[in-house]
ZAPAVEX-105450 format. One record per residue (C-alpha): x negated, y negated, z. Coordinates in Angstrom, 2 decimals, always signed. Example, Ala and Ser with C-alpha at 12.3 -4.5 7.8 and 13.67 -1.06 7.14 Angstrom:
<kolgus>
@x -12.30 | y +4.50 | z +7.80
@x -13.67 | y +1.06 | z +7.14
</kolgus>
This chain:
<kolgus>
@x +70.53 | y +90.99 | z +63.02
@x +71.85 | y +91.36 | z +59.50
@x +68.96 | y +93.75 | z +58.76
@x +69.83 | y +95.98 | z +61.73
@x +73.51 | y +96.06 | z +60.76
@x +72.66 | y +96.97 | z +57.18
@x +70.39 | y +99.80 | z +58.26
@x +73.14 | y +101.08 | z +60.56
@x +75.67 | y +101.09 | z +57.73
@x +73.25 | y +102.91 | z +55.47
@x +72.59 | y +105.52 | z +58.16
@x +76.32 | y +106.07 | z +58.70
@x +76.97 | y +106.47 | z +54.98
@x +74.15 | y +109.00 | z +54.79
@x +75.58 | y +111.00 | z +57.67
@x +79.00 | y +111.05 | z +56.02
@x +77.68 | y +112.23 | z +52.66
@x +78.55 | y +115.87 | z +51.90
@x +75.93 | y +118.47 | z +52.83
@x +75.48 | y +121.83 | z +51.13
@x +73.50 | y +124.99 | z +51.67
@x +70.43 | y +125.49 | z +49.50
@x +69.54 | y +129.14 | z +49.02
@x +67.70 | y +131.58 | z +46.80
@x +65.84 | y +134.88 | z +46.68
@x +62.17 | y +135.24 | z +45.72
@x +60.71 | y +138.30 | z +44.03
@x +57.14 | y +139.12 | z +43.00
@x +55.86 | y +140.23 | z +39.59
@x +57.01 | y +143.80 | z +40.26
@x +60.55 | y +142.76 | z +41.14
@x +60.07 | y +143.44 | z +44.85
@x +61.27 | y +140.93 | z +47.50
@x +58.59 | y +138.35 | z +48.36
@x +58.60 | y +137.85 | z +52.13
@x +56.83 | y +135.21 | z +54.26
@x +56.72 | y +132.70 | z +51.40
@x +56.78 | y +129.01 | z +52.34
@x +59.71 | y +127.08 | z +50.85
@x +59.63 | y +123.32 | z +51.45
@x +62.61 | y +121.01 | z +51.01
@x +61.52 | y +117.61 | z +49.68
@x +62.67 | y +114.18 | z +48.63
@x +60.29 | y +113.56 | z +45.72
@x +56.96 | y +114.28 | z +47.48
@x +58.19 | y +113.66 | z +51.05
@x +58.58 | y +116.65 | z +53.39
@x +62.09 | y +117.09 | z +54.82
@x +62.27 | y +120.69 | z +56.07
@x +60.58 | y +124.04 | z +55.64
@x +61.51 | y +127.73 | z +55.77
@x +59.88 | y +131.09 | z +55.10
@x +61.57 | y +133.91 | z +53.23
@x +62.73 | y +136.97 | z +55.16
@x +62.11 | y +140.66 | z +54.40
@x +64.59 | y +140.52 | z +51.51
@x +62.95 | y +137.42 | z +49.98
@x +65.90 | y +135.23 | z +51.00
@x +65.63 | y +131.59 | z +52.10
@x +68.45 | y +129.28 | z +53.11
@x +68.66 | y +125.64 | z +54.21
@x +72.02 | y +125.30 | z +55.94
@x +73.70 | y +121.90 | z +55.57
@x +70.59 | y +120.61 | z +53.81
@x +69.71 | y +116.94 | z +53.89
@x +71.55 | y +115.27 | z +51.02
@x +68.48 | y +113.15 | z +50.18
@x +66.53 | y +116.26 | z +49.13
@x +66.09 | y +116.70 | z +45.38
@x +63.43 | y +119.44 | z +45.03
@x +62.02 | y +122.51 | z +46.73
@x +58.35 | y +123.48 | z +46.64
@x +57.43 | y +127.18 | z +46.80
@x +53.90 | y +128.09 | z +47.88
@x +52.10 | y +131.35 | z +48.54
@x +48.42 | y +132.05 | z +48.07
@x +47.90 | y +134.30 | z +45.07
@x +50.86 | y +132.82 | z +43.21
@x +51.42 | y +129.62 | z +41.30
@x +53.00 | y +126.75 | z +43.21
@x +56.50 | y +125.96 | z +41.99
@x +58.43 | y +122.68 | z +42.32
@x +62.06 | y +123.11 | z +41.29
@x +64.96 | y +120.64 | z +41.12
@x +67.88 | y +121.56 | z +43.35
@x +70.82 | y +123.07 | z +41.41
@x +74.14 | y +121.27 | z +41.62
@x +75.67 | y +124.10 | z +43.68
@x +72.47 | y +124.59 | z +45.72
@x +72.06 | y +128.25 | z +44.66
@x +68.85 | y +129.25 | z +42.87
@x +69.93 | y +132.90 | z +42.68
@x +66.69 | y +134.82 | z +41.94
@x +63.30 | y +133.16 | z +41.47
@x +60.33 | y +135.13 | z +40.12
@x +56.88 | y +134.24 | z +41.43
@x +54.04 | y +134.07 | z +38.92
@x +50.65 | y +135.54 | z +39.94
@x +47.70 | y +133.19 | z +39.65
@x +43.95 | y +133.31 | z +39.97
@x +42.95 | y +131.46 | z +43.10
@x +40.74 | y +128.51 | z +42.27
@x +38.27 | y +127.50 | z +44.95
@x +36.47 | y +124.47 | z +43.56
@x +34.90 | y +125.81 | z +40.38
@x +34.65 | y +129.41 | z +41.59
@x +37.30 | y +131.94 | z +40.59
@x +37.99 | y +134.37 | z +43.41
@x +40.08 | y +137.55 | z +43.23
@x +40.78 | y +139.64 | z +46.30
@x +43.34 | y +141.11 | z +48.59
@x +46.25 | y +138.91 | z +49.52
@x +46.69 | y +138.23 | z +53.24
@x +49.37 | y +140.20 | z +55.07
@x +51.77 | y +138.72 | z +57.60
@x +53.73 | y +140.56 | z +60.25
@x +55.91 | y +139.61 | z +63.21
@x +54.44 | y +140.57 | z +66.57
@x +56.58 | y +139.54 | z +69.53
@x +57.29 | y +135.83 | z +69.09
@x +54.41 | y +135.23 | z +66.67
@x +53.87 | y +135.34 | z +62.91
@x +50.47 | y +137.02 | z +62.59
@x +48.54 | y +136.56 | z +59.33
@x +45.44 | y +138.63 | z +58.63
@x +42.56 | y +136.52 | z +57.32
@x +39.64 | y +138.94 | z +57.59
@x +38.90 | y +140.80 | z +54.33
@x +41.50 | y +138.73 | z +52.43
@x +41.08 | y +135.87 | z +49.97
@x +41.89 | y +133.48 | z +52.83
@x +38.46 | y +134.25 | z +54.30
@x +36.82 | y +132.58 | z +51.29
@x +38.86 | y +129.37 | z +51.23
@x +36.28 | y +127.24 | z +53.10
@x +37.30 | y +126.03 | z +56.55
@x +40.09 | y +126.73 | z +59.02
@x +41.91 | y +123.73 | z +57.52
@x +42.07 | y +125.53 | z +54.18
@x +43.33 | y +128.71 | z +55.84
@x +46.10 | y +126.96 | z +57.77
@x +47.36 | y +125.27 | z +54.59
@x +48.07 | y +128.71 | z +53.13
@x +49.78 | y +130.66 | z +55.91
@x +53.53 | y +131.10 | z +56.45
@x +55.43 | y +128.67 | z +58.69
@x +52.71 | y +125.99 | z +58.79
@x +52.12 | y +122.72 | z +56.98
@x +49.60 | y +119.93 | z +57.46
@x +46.02 | y +118.89 | z +56.86
@x +42.77 | y +117.80 | z +58.53
@x +43.34 | y +119.55 | z +61.85
@x +46.89 | y +118.26 | z +62.30
@x +49.52 | y +120.89 | z +61.56
@x +53.20 | y +121.44 | z +62.26
@x +55.43 | y +124.51 | z +62.26
@x +58.66 | y +124.68 | z +60.27
@x +61.67 | y +123.83 | z +62.41
@x +59.56 | y +123.02 | z +65.49
@x +57.37 | y +120.02 | z +64.74
@x +53.76 | y +119.33 | z +65.71
@x +51.72 | y +122.31 | z +66.89
@x +48.80 | y +122.55 | z +69.29
@x +45.91 | y +124.73 | z +68.15
@x +43.92 | y +127.27 | z +70.15
@x +40.67 | y +128.99 | z +69.14
@x +40.08 | y +132.21 | z +71.08
@x +42.31 | y +131.00 | z +73.91
@x +40.69 | y +127.55 | z +74.13
@x +42.77 | y +124.46 | z +73.34
@x +41.37 | y +122.41 | z +70.45
@x +41.20 | y +118.76 | z +71.56
@x +39.62 | y +117.27 | z +68.44
@x +41.13 | y +117.66 | z +64.97
@x +37.62 | y +117.62 | z +63.47
@x +36.86 | y +120.96 | z +65.13
@x +39.34 | y +122.77 | z +62.88
@x +37.45 | y +121.63 | z +59.79
@x +34.15 | y +122.76 | z +61.34
@x +35.31 | y +126.38 | z +61.76
@x +34.43 | y +128.56 | z +58.76
@x +37.22 | y +130.62 | z +57.21
@x +34.80 | y +133.54 | z +57.06
@x +34.65 | y +133.65 | z +60.86
@x +38.44 | y +133.99 | z +61.30
@x +40.08 | y +137.33 | z +62.01
@x +43.74 | y +136.29 | z +62.15
@x +46.13 | y +133.37 | z +62.67
@x +49.08 | y +133.56 | z +65.06
@x +51.92 | y +131.05 | z +64.62
@x +54.22 | y +130.83 | z +67.65
@x +57.43 | y +128.88 | z +67.06
@x +58.93 | y +129.58 | z +70.48
@x +56.13 | y +129.09 | z +73.05
@x +56.60 | y +130.78 | z +76.41
@x +55.89 | y +129.79 | z +79.98
@x +52.10 | y +129.85 | z +79.60
@x +52.29 | y +126.64 | z +77.54
@x +53.28 | y +123.16 | z +78.68
@x +56.94 | y +122.15 | z +78.64
@x +56.20 | y +119.50 | z +75.98
@x +54.67 | y +122.02 | z +73.55
@x +56.88 | y +122.64 | z +70.50
@x +54.73 | y +125.17 | z +68.65
@x +51.37 | y +126.89 | z +68.94
@x +48.83 | y +128.02 | z +66.34
@x +46.30 | y +130.50 | z +67.71
@x +43.11 | y +131.16 | z +65.73
@x +41.32 | y +134.41 | z +66.59
@x +37.75 | y +134.74 | z +65.34
@x +35.83 | y +137.88 | z +64.44
@x +33.41 | y +139.44 | z +66.90
@x +29.78 | y +138.77 | z +65.93
@x +27.91 | y +141.70 | z +64.39
@x +24.27 | y +142.40 | z +63.62
@x +21.11 | y +141.03 | z +65.19
@x +18.46 | y +138.44 | z +64.32
@x +18.74 | y +135.00 | z +62.75
@x +21.51 | y +133.85 | z +60.45
@x +22.06 | y +130.58 | z +58.66
@x +25.04 | y +129.24 | z +56.74
@x +25.83 | y +125.94 | z +55.06
@x +29.10 | y +124.37 | z +54.01
@x +29.87 | y +121.34 | z +51.89
@x +33.17 | y +119.67 | z +51.00
@x +33.61 | y +116.68 | z +48.71
@x +36.80 | y +114.67 | z +48.30
@x +37.52 | y +111.91 | z +45.79
@x +40.00 | y +109.13 | z +46.57
@x +38.74 | y +106.25 | z +44.42
@x +35.42 | y +106.87 | z +46.19
@x +33.73 | y +110.05 | z +47.34
@x +33.69 | y +111.45 | z +50.87
@x +31.20 | y +114.21 | z +51.59
@x +31.13 | y +116.65 | z +54.49
@x +28.03 | y +118.73 | z +55.19
@x +27.67 | y +121.42 | z +57.85
@x +24.79 | y +123.68 | z +58.87
@x +25.19 | y +126.65 | z +61.25
@x +22.34 | y +128.52 | z +62.93
@x +22.75 | y +131.70 | z +64.99
@x +20.44 | y +134.11 | z +66.76
@x +21.71 | y +137.42 | z +68.12
@x +19.96 | y +139.99 | z +70.25
@x +21.67 | y +142.64 | z +72.32
@x +24.86 | y +141.08 | z +73.64
@x +23.51 | y +137.51 | z +73.47
@x +24.33 | y +135.03 | z +70.73
@x +22.77 | y +131.55 | z +70.69
@x +24.20 | y +129.12 | z +68.17
@x +23.76 | y +125.59 | z +66.92
@x +25.78 | y +123.46 | z +64.52
@x +25.06 | y +120.17 | z +62.76
@x +27.83 | y +118.27 | z +60.97
@x +27.67 | y +115.09 | z +58.90
@x +30.45 | y +113.22 | z +57.13
@x +30.17 | y +110.00 | z +55.16
@x +32.44 | y +108.36 | z +52.67
@x +34.77 | y +105.65 | z +51.61
@x +38.51 | y +106.03 | z +51.24
@x +41.23 | y +103.85 | z +49.78
@x +44.91 | y +103.74 | z +50.67
@x +47.68 | y +101.54 | z +49.34
@x +51.38 | y +101.35 | z +50.06
@x +54.21 | y +99.35 | z +48.54
@x +57.58 | y +99.23 | z +50.28
@x +60.81 | y +97.52 | z +49.21
@x +63.65 | y +97.52 | z +51.71
@x +67.05 | y +96.16 | z +50.68
@x +69.97 | y +95.55 | z +53.02
@x +73.47 | y +94.32 | z +52.28
@x +75.40 | y +92.10 | z +54.66
@x +76.71 | y +88.59 | z +54.26
@x +73.72 | y +88.09 | z +52.01
@x +71.30 | y +90.26 | z +50.06
@x +68.09 | y +90.68 | z +52.03
@x +64.92 | y +92.09 | z +50.44
@x +61.76 | y +92.81 | z +52.41
@x +58.60 | y +93.50 | z +50.41
@x +55.44 | y +94.94 | z +51.94
@x +52.32 | y +95.51 | z +49.84
@x +49.13 | y +96.62 | z +51.56
@x +45.79 | y +98.13 | z +50.63
@x +42.98 | y +99.29 | z +52.93
@x +39.50 | y +100.61 | z +52.20
@x +37.55 | y +102.38 | z +54.95
@x +33.90 | y +103.40 | z +55.13
@x +32.99 | y +105.85 | z +57.88
@x +30.08 | y +108.01 | z +59.02
@x +30.29 | y +110.86 | z +61.56
@x +27.51 | y +112.95 | z +63.10
@x +28.10 | y +115.99 | z +65.35
@x +25.65 | y +118.28 | z +67.08
@x +26.65 | y +121.40 | z +68.99
@x +24.69 | y +124.07 | z +70.89
@x +25.90 | y +126.99 | z +72.96
@x +25.84 | y +130.68 | z +73.67
@x +28.10 | y +133.71 | z +73.89
@x +27.08 | y +136.67 | z +76.02
@x +28.85 | y +140.01 | z +75.96
@x +27.79 | y +141.85 | z +79.10
@x +29.54 | y +144.99 | z +77.86
@x +32.65 | y +145.85 | z +75.88
@x +34.87 | y +144.62 | z +78.72
@x +33.22 | y +141.37 | z +79.83
@x +32.07 | y +138.27 | z +77.94
@x +31.24 | y +134.67 | z +78.81
@x +29.88 | y +131.60 | z +77.09
@x +29.51 | y +127.85 | z +76.98
@x +28.74 | y +125.01 | z +74.61
@x +27.80 | y +121.33 | z +74.63
@x +28.79 | y +118.95 | z +71.82
@x +27.62 | y +115.44 | z +71.02
@x +29.54 | y +113.19 | z +68.58
@x +28.86 | y +109.78 | z +67.08
@x +30.78 | y +107.82 | z +64.47
@x +30.93 | y +104.30 | z +63.14
@x +32.48 | y +102.46 | z +60.22
@x +34.35 | y +99.44 | z +58.92
@x +37.52 | y +98.73 | z +57.00
@x +38.88 | y +95.91 | z +54.85
@x +42.56 | y +95.33 | z +54.27
@x +44.85 | y +93.06 | z +52.27
@x +48.48 | y +92.66 | z +53.35
@x +51.36 | y +90.86 | z +51.62
@x +54.78 | y +90.48 | z +53.28
@x +57.69 | y +88.65 | z +51.60
@x +61.31 | y +88.21 | z +52.63
@x +63.88 | y +87.18 | z +50.04
@x +67.47 | y +86.15 | z +50.76
@x +69.82 | y +86.24 | z +47.77
@x +66.78 | y +86.28 | z +45.49
@x +65.20 | y +83.20 | z +47.06
@x +61.87 | y +83.50 | z +48.91
@x +62.47 | y +82.60 | z +52.57
@x +59.29 | y +83.85 | z +54.24
@x +55.88 | y +84.86 | z +52.93
@x +52.55 | y +85.75 | z +54.49
@x +49.22 | y +87.01 | z +53.18
@x +46.58 | y +88.50 | z +55.47
@x +43.02 | y +89.65 | z +54.97
@x +41.58 | y +91.92 | z +57.65
@x +38.01 | y +92.92 | z +58.39
@x +37.40 | y +95.50 | z +61.09
@x +34.48 | y +97.38 | z +62.58
@x +34.60 | y +100.42 | z +64.83
@x +32.03 | y +102.51 | z +66.65
@x +32.30 | y +105.50 | z +68.96
@x +29.34 | y +105.52 | z +71.29
@x +27.95 | y +109.00 | z +71.86
@x +30.89 | y +111.17 | z +72.91
@x +30.18 | y +114.23 | z +75.02
@x +32.21 | y +117.41 | z +75.42
@x +31.54 | y +120.81 | z +76.96
@x +33.31 | y +124.13 | z +77.48
@x +32.74 | y +127.25 | z +79.55
@x +34.74 | y +130.48 | z +79.37
@x +34.97 | y +134.00 | z +80.75
@x +37.03 | y +136.93 | z +79.52
@x +37.08 | y +140.31 | z +81.19
@x +39.03 | y +143.54 | z +81.48
@x +39.14 | y +145.66 | z +84.62
@x +41.33 | y +148.71 | z +84.21
@x +44.76 | y +147.43 | z +83.19
@x +43.94 | y +143.85 | z +84.23
@x +42.66 | y +141.17 | z +81.83
@x +41.22 | y +137.89 | z +83.12
@x +40.85 | y +134.77 | z +80.96
@x +39.28 | y +131.51 | z +82.21
@x +38.55 | y +128.33 | z +80.21
@x +37.30 | y +124.91 | z +81.36
@x +36.72 | y +121.73 | z +79.31
@x +35.10 | y +118.35 | z +79.93
@x +35.27 | y +115.40 | z +77.54
@x +34.05 | y +111.80 | z +77.75
@x +34.39 | y +109.17 | z +75.00
@x +33.90 | y +105.44 | z +74.50
@x +35.20 | y +103.55 | z +71.45
@x +34.53 | y +99.94 | z +70.46
@x +36.69 | y +98.15 | z +67.88
@x +36.64 | y +94.56 | z +66.68
@x +38.63 | y +92.91 | z +63.93
@x +38.97 | y +89.55 | z +62.22
@x +42.21 | y +88.65 | z +60.43
@x +43.05 | y +85.49 | z +58.50
@x +46.77 | y +84.87 | z +57.90
@x +48.21 | y +82.47 | z +55.32
@x +51.89 | y +81.74 | z +55.95
@x +54.38 | y +80.01 | z +53.66
@x +56.60 | y +78.58 | z +56.42
@x +54.15 | y +78.21 | z +59.34
@x +50.56 | y +77.28 | z +60.06
@x +47.74 | y +79.47 | z +58.87
@x +45.82 | y +81.19 | z +61.66
@x +42.82 | y +83.30 | z +62.53
@x +43.17 | y +86.30 | z +64.83
@x +40.11 | y +87.94 | z +66.37
@x +40.39 | y +91.03 | z +68.56
@x +37.98 | y +93.11 | z +70.64
@x +39.02 | y +96.47 | z +72.01
@x +37.06 | y +98.94 | z +74.16
@x +38.52 | y +102.30 | z +75.18
@x +36.97 | y +104.74 | z +77.64
@x +38.46 | y +108.21 | z +78.09
@x +37.52 | y +111.02 | z +80.44
@x +39.13 | y +114.46 | z +80.70
@x +38.68 | y +117.60 | z +82.76
@x +40.90 | y +120.62 | z +82.10
@x +40.92 | y +124.26 | z +83.12
@x +43.21 | y +127.22 | z +82.62
@x +43.08 | y +130.70 | z +84.17
@x +45.36 | y +133.69 | z +83.67
@x +45.57 | y +137.34 | z +84.67
@x +47.62 | y +139.87 | z +82.74
@x +48.56 | y +143.43 | z +83.68
@x +49.26 | y +146.02 | z +81.01
@x +52.61 | y +147.82 | z +81.16
@x +53.51 | y +150.95 | z +79.15
@x +55.23 | y +148.82 | z +76.48
@x +54.40 | y +145.27 | z +77.47
@x +52.55 | y +143.15 | z +80.01
@x +52.91 | y +140.79 | z +82.96
@x +51.07 | y +137.47 | z +82.82
@x +50.48 | y +134.97 | z +85.63
@x +48.28 | y +131.90 | z +85.58
@x +47.63 | y +128.28 | z +86.38
@x +46.56 | y +125.20 | z +84.46
@x +45.16 | y +121.86 | z +85.63
@x +44.32 | y +118.67 | z +83.74
@x +42.87 | y +115.44 | z +85.12
@x +42.35 | y +112.45 | z +82.84
@x +41.60 | y +108.75 | z +82.92
@x +41.97 | y +106.24 | z +80.09
@x +40.83 | y +102.61 | z +80.34
@x +41.48 | y +100.06 | z +77.62
@x +40.12 | y +96.50 | z +77.51
@x +41.83 | y +94.36 | z +74.84
@x +40.84 | y +90.72 | z +74.25
@x +42.00 | y +88.02 | z +71.84
@x +39.91 | y +84.81 | z +72.16
@x +42.53 | y +82.66 | z +70.36
@x +45.19 | y +83.72 | z +72.93
@x +47.65 | y +84.46 | z +70.14
@x +47.97 | y +87.95 | z +71.58
@x +47.92 | y +88.78 | z +75.27
@x +44.55 | y +90.02 | z +76.52
@x +44.93 | y +92.88 | z +78.96
@x +43.10 | y +95.59 | z +80.84
@x +44.93 | y +98.89 | z +81.33
@x +43.90 | y +101.85 | z +83.46
@x +45.88 | y +105.11 | z +83.33
@x +45.05 | y +108.04 | z +85.60
@x +46.98 | y +111.28 | z +85.28
@x +46.87 | y +114.72 | z +86.83
@x +48.97 | y +117.66 | z +85.66
@x +49.21 | y +120.97 | z +87.50
@x +51.14 | y +123.97 | z +86.25
@x +51.66 | y +127.57 | z +87.33
@x +53.43 | y +130.16 | z +85.22
@x +54.55 | y +133.78 | z +85.07
@x +55.76 | y +135.75 | z +82.07
@x +56.90 | y +139.29 | z +81.32
@x +56.88 | y +140.82 | z +77.82
@x +58.41 | y +144.17 | z +76.92
@x +59.12 | y +146.12 | z +73.74
@x +62.34 | y +148.10 | z +73.28
@x +62.17 | y +150.07 | z +70.05
@x +62.26 | y +147.48 | z +67.25
@x +62.98 | y +144.63 | z +69.68
@x +60.59 | y +142.54 | z +71.78
@x +61.71 | y +140.46 | z +74.76
@x +59.83 | y +137.81 | z +76.74
@x +61.01 | y +135.99 | z +79.85
@x +59.14 | y +133.62 | z +82.12
@x +59.07 | y +130.43 | z +84.11
@x +56.69 | y +127.49 | z +84.44
@x +56.42 | y +124.97 | z +87.27
@x +54.79 | y +121.62 | z +86.54
@x +53.79 | y +118.74 | z +88.81
@x +52.71 | y +115.52 | z +87.10
@x +51.36 | y +112.35 | z +88.70
@x +50.47 | y +109.32 | z +86.58
@x +49.30 | y +105.91 | z +87.83
@x +49.41 | y +102.94 | z +85.46
@x +47.55 | y +99.72 | z +86.24
@x +47.70 | y +96.51 | z +84.22
@x +45.01 | y +93.89 | z +84.88
@x +44.20 | y +95.61 | z +88.16
@x +47.80 | y +95.74 | z +89.42
@x +49.81 | y +98.91 | z +89.91
@x +52.89 | y +99.00 | z +87.62
@x +55.62 | y +101.08 | z +89.20
@x +57.84 | y +101.20 | z +86.11
@x +55.05 | y +102.70 | z +83.98
@x +53.86 | y +105.14 | z +86.66
@x +55.53 | y +108.47 | z +87.29
@x +55.54 | y +111.45 | z +89.62
@x +57.77 | y +114.44 | z +89.01
@x +58.04 | y +118.19 | z +89.46
@x +60.05 | y +120.50 | z +87.21
@x +60.77 | y +124.20 | z +86.72
@x +61.07 | y +125.38 | z +83.11
@x +62.50 | y +128.87 | z +82.46
@x +62.02 | y +130.47 | z +79.04
@x +63.24 | y +133.56 | z +77.20
@x +62.82 | y +135.01 | z +73.73
@x +64.19 | y +138.06 | z +71.91
@x +62.93 | y +139.19 | z +68.51
</kolgus>
C-alpha cells in the first residue's frame, strides 16, 4: 500500500511540473526548409513522442513531457542527430548534414525518397530511390516519415500502433514484413486518421504498395541478414518466380536461426513512512529456429482484372534460459529476496495460412476482394526453480498448448467521381482460440479456455477534392459477438455482444 501511495505522489508531482514547448526549424545543406523529417522526443534512449517537420521545416512539441532531455532527428540521406533540449526549448535553426548511406559494408548513393500528402495519407515513394536498396520492408519503414518501430511492429507518431496492409491485404504476421524485399515496393502510405473502411479500434494504418511484375521467364533472388546481440542471428531467404503472359508463379523459402541475449536491471524507490527499494535484475537467452515455405500465383487477365492466391507453411521451435533476482529493501534492510532459474521450451507445430484475392475495374467501378485463412498450434513448457529468503523454495512446472483458427474476408466497391470517389464494403472475421494451461504442482491454477468471436462490419465513405483541400466522410457499422468459456463453462462476464455505429470525417 505504501508503494502504491508513493507512485501516486510521484505521478502527481510529475503532472504539476512545468511544461514547455520544444520547437525548431530544420534546413538542408542548401539552406532550404527540410520537410517530412522525423523528430523524436526522448528521455535518454526511451521514446516519448514524435513529430515530422512541415513544409517550412518547423517542428513543435506543445507542452512537452518534462521528463524529455533530448530530441533525435532522422532522415535517410542525412546524419542522425541527437541534441540536448535547450533550457528555453527553442533550437532556432538546425542544419542537417548530408551523409553517405551505409548498407552493411556497401556504400550506396542515389535519389532521396520523396514524400507528399495525398488525402489523409503521407505517401513516400520507394521505387527508384535509395529506400529500394535498404533490404526488407522493415528497413524501409524505419526510414519513412511519421513511423517508428522494428521487426514488423510499427507505430505512427501521435496515433500509436499501426496495422499494416500489403496491396490491400492485412498483414497478420509480423515476420511477413521482413520477408518482403525493399526492391519490390513502389510506395508506402501512412494514414494517421483511418476512415470508415477500417475497424473502430484501428489507430493508424500503413499501406505497402508493391510494383507490378515486369518481364518474362525465370527469376531468382536471395537475401541474407545477420544480427549480433552477444550471439549471431542469421536470416536467409530465397525467392523464385516464373512469368509468362499475365501469369506469375512464385515460391519463397525462409530460414532464421540464432541466439539472443537480453538483460534488464530496474531499481524502483518510493518514499512513504519508510524508504522502500525494489530491485529487479533479470537476464534471458533464447535460441530459436524458424522455417517458412510459401507458394502462390498472380494472374493478370488484362489491364483491368487480376487475381491470385498463396499457401504458406510455417514451423518454429526453440528454448530459453533465464535468471531472475528480486529484492525488496525497507530502510536499507533486506526484507524479501528471491532468486529464480527458468528453463523453457517452445514449438509451433506446422502453421498453415492461405490467401485469395481479386481486383478488377469495370468502367468507373473498382472491385477489391480479399480472403484469409490461418491455423496455428503452439506448445510451451517451462521449469522454474525459486529460492526464497523468507519462504520455502519451490519448483514450478507449466505446460501450455494454444490452438488458433481464423477466417477473414473483406470486399469493397468504389465508384469514381470527377474529383473523388464513393466507397462501400463489408468485412467479416471469425476466429477461435483455445488455450490449455496446466501446472502439476497446483501452485498455479490449471485451466482450459475457449474463445470464439465473430465480427461483422459494413462501411461507406465519400472522398472529394476541393482545390487544395481534400475531405472524407463516412460511417461504419460493427456487430461483434464473443463467447468465452472457462473449463467448459460459459462465462457471461467475459463474453460480449454489441453493435455500434462509428461516423468519421477528415479534412486536409
